[in-house]
N, C-alpha and C positions, 0 to 999 in steps of 0.2 A: 559407120562400117564399124567401130567397135563393140555397139551395140547390137549390129545382126551375127555377129561371131557368136557373143554373150548369150543369142536369145538362140544359136543355132547349138552350141554348149548344153545348155539349158532343157531343148525339146531331144538331144540326145539321152541326157540324162534320163526324163521323164522315162521315155523310150524302153530303155532296157529297164529301170527301176520297178516299171510295171511288172514285164517280163519277169522280170527274179520274183517278186511277190505274188504275182498267179503261182509262178511253179513251186512254192511254194504254197502256199493254199492248196495247192494240188496234192503237194507230197506227204498232206500232214493228213489229209484225208484216210493215210493207211492206219487206223487204229492199231492194226496186230503188231506193226512195231515203227517207232520215230526214223523216219528215212531223212527229218530236216537236219541235224548232225552232222551226217554224214555227207551231207550236198555243204554244209558251210564248212565241214572239213575242207571236202576237194577245194573250195572258191578260196580259203586263204592261203594252203598250199601252193595252189596257183598264182598269186599274188604274193607269196613269200619265194617263191624263186626268180621271179622278173625281179622282183625288189633285191636279192642278193646275186643278180646276174649269173644263172645258171641259165644259159642259151639250149640248153638240151632239153634237162627236163621239161623247162617253161614249153619249148615246142612239144614235147609231147604230151604233157597234160593240157593242151589247149586242142592239139588236133584228136586227141582221144579222149572231147570230154563227152561229144555224143555217143560216141560207143559206148561210155560208164554210166549216162542217163539210158541206156536200150537197157541193160544188162539189168539194169536196177527194176525197168519196166518187167523186163520178162520175170524176175524174181518176184515178185509182188504183184503180178498181174490179176489174180484174184480180188486184190483189193481196190489197187492202182483202172485197172481198163474198169473194172464194173462201175465207174465211176464219171467216163466217158461216153459209155456206152447203156445204157439201159436193156439190159436184158428182159425180153419178152417173152412168155411161152405161146409155142405155136398152136394156132387154130385147125383143127383138122377137120376133114371134107367133111364127114359125115357131121349131123344134125347130131348136138348133144341129147341123151338119152331124159325125158321130164320125168324119169322114177328115179333118178339116180337116189335124190336127197329119201328118200323113201324106201331105196333097200339097206341104207345105211344106218337111218334109223331103224330099223327093222333090224339090224344085225346088232346094232348098240344097244337096244333093250333087251337083246337074246342072254349078249354077255353080262349085264345087268343083272339080271333075273337070275344066273349062273353065280353071281357078287365076282366079278371080274369087270375091272375097268378098260376104259379103251380113249388113247388121245387121239386123232384127225387132223390132221393141217389139210387145210385145202389150199392148193395155187391157184391167182386169182389170175390176175396179167401180168405178173412178173414172174419168171423162171426160178426155180429154188434148185437149179442144178448145185451153186457155190454156195449155197446156205447150210444142205440139207448132206447126211452120209447114209449111203445104205448098203448090206448086203450083197446084194444083186437087184433090180429091176421085174416088175410084171408088164406094166404099159397092155393091158389088156379091161377092156368094158367092163363095169361094175354091176356086177349078179348075184343075187339070193345066193346060187350054191357056189359060185366062188370064194364069197364070204365067206360062208359056211365051212367051207374044206379049210379055208388058208386059217381065221383065228379059232378056230376047233383044234388044228395040231399043235403037238407040242411045241413048235420051231416061234409061233408068234409070243412074242413076248411083249407083256402088257408096261413095260417099264418106256417101251419104246414109242414112235407114230406110225401112224398110219398113213400115205400121203395118195390124195389121191387131186385132182385137178378141176376145175369149173364146168368143164364138159364129160365128166362122169367115167375118169379115165383114172384109173388103179394102179400109181405107179412103181408104190411098192408096200411092202412093210417091216418091223424093226430099223424105221428109221433114226436116224437122233442131228440132231443140230453139230453145224461143223464143227465147234469147239463149246466149251460149256463151262458156266463162269463157275469161279473156285468157292463159292458159297454154298454149291447146293449141291446134295451128297450124289455120285453116281446111282445108287439105286430108289430113286425118287419115282413116285411113283408120278407125279406131276412135272416138271420142269417149268414151272411159273418163270421163272428172272430170262430164263434164254428167251421163252414164247415171249414176254414182253421187249425183251432188243430188238429179237429178228423180225418182229412183227410192225415195228420201227422201221426196216431198212426195205419191209417191198408190202404188199397190199395182201400178203395169206392171211388165211383165220384160223385158228388154232382149235378146236373145240375138245372136251375135256368130258368126257360121262364120271360121275361120283357115282360108283355100284351101293353105298350106303344110306347117302343123303337120297339117290336117285337125283340129281339134280344136275344141272349142266353148267361149264364154264365154257365163256366164252371171248378168245383176246383177237383186237384186230388194231392196227394201227395204234400198239403200246397201249391200250384202254383192253381195262379186265370189266368184262361185264359177267358180274356172279350169280350164282344162286339163281338158276331160272331153271323155269317149271317145265317137264318135259313139254306140255302143250303151248309151249310161249316160243322155244327155240327155235322148231324151224322158219315158222315165220321171219324172225330177228336176223335168223342166219340167212335167206333168201334175202332180208330186206338190204345186208351189206354183202353178199356177195358180189354184186359186180358195181358198187361205190370204188371207185379208185379216186382220192383227193391226197394221197402225196406226192408231194412234188419232189421233181426225180433229182433233185441237188439235196434232199434233206437228208443229212445221216449222222448218226448220232451213237456214242459209244456206251458200254456200260456204267461209268461214275455217271453221266447226264442222265441215264434213262431215270425216269419217277414215274412209277405205275398208278393208275389211276382207275379207280374202284368204281363199277355202277351195279348196284344189285337191281334186279332185276325180279319183282312178284309176279 
């Protein structure tokens, strides 16, 4: 009889311990703000009110605990909800343009000939709305005339990125990462640190053209492929474009990001 009661107590303790542990792991995934101290603070306040025999406060904290959790999820939905649901880019009904890479590289070589740099982020299967900010969206099929108009205007900022999709859709120009690392100057031509960090969170590819060296840098899944010759970059880009090897549960922080250099001759 006593053994049955003891086993029941152990099973209940194990169940609630697992729930609390899983919740703490989930809250820890929000790298922008540590929510675990707030969670334990709320639990300590609830236990303290129960020990101090404060029935009104205990009832209030216990009944409104789900509401508090929902408020926390709403405030930090950009990081917490993304760990539950993997956002995927929409697949258009029309077939992607077969020559959209050629169109991009023609525009890139034109800018390089004019001693201008360009950074292109290619959206693969994971949507990038929560990673990038942009002044406005274009959402137009890539074409030579469109790129010529956008990249030769004074509005184009070569410090920022051009955002395209794997289906040949130009989403925006002058795009920037949602947050920037503190050690990266705001006027840097190529924000390599943030590119290494954010490509660990999604399967996007970041391509940067060096106008002076006339070489390319490609960053994918936290790996840097440096000093790529023009005649090799398109083949490497096609090889990496449709590969998705990043597990949906794998997330990193700036502190744990270790860049890997790969030199392609």
